[in-house]
C-alpha positions, 0 to 999 in steps of 0.5 A, a space after each residue: 102148312 101153317 109150320 111150313 109159311 113160319 119157317 120160310 119166313 125166318 130163313 127170309 129174314 135170316 139171309 137179309 139179315 146177313 146180307 146188312 151185315 156185310 155191308 161197308 158203311 164206312 171208311 173206317 170198316 174199308 180199313 178193316 177190311 184193307 189191313 185184314 187181307 192180304 194178296 200180293 197177286 190182286 189187280 184192280 178187277 179182283 180188287 173191286 169184285 172183293 170189295 163188291 161182294 162185301 157190300 162196298 160201292 165201287 168201280 174198277 179204274 184201270 189200274 186203280 179202284 174207286 169208292 165212294 163214302 158220303 160224297 167222298 171219293 177214295 182211289 184204292 191201288 192194289 199194293 202187290 207185296 206191301 202189307 194189306 190189299 191196296 194203298 187208300 188214298 182221297 181223290 
């Protein structure tokens, strides 16, 4: 019975470490993520969903997405046929 609890604890720790590594922590992580991925059909809702699932703090706002890093707000606009997922501008 003790080995079952050990396995459960190990699984919980493994899952929590995996989630922590997926968190977007700074603007450099965001720039790398944006440039490494591409989708010409992505709209602002899709962009917000993808970024949120990768741990970024985002809010969809009409045709763009707002993201916050250290009390700074950035505007992400899906860029269609251009390379990367979106254009990044500081508000």
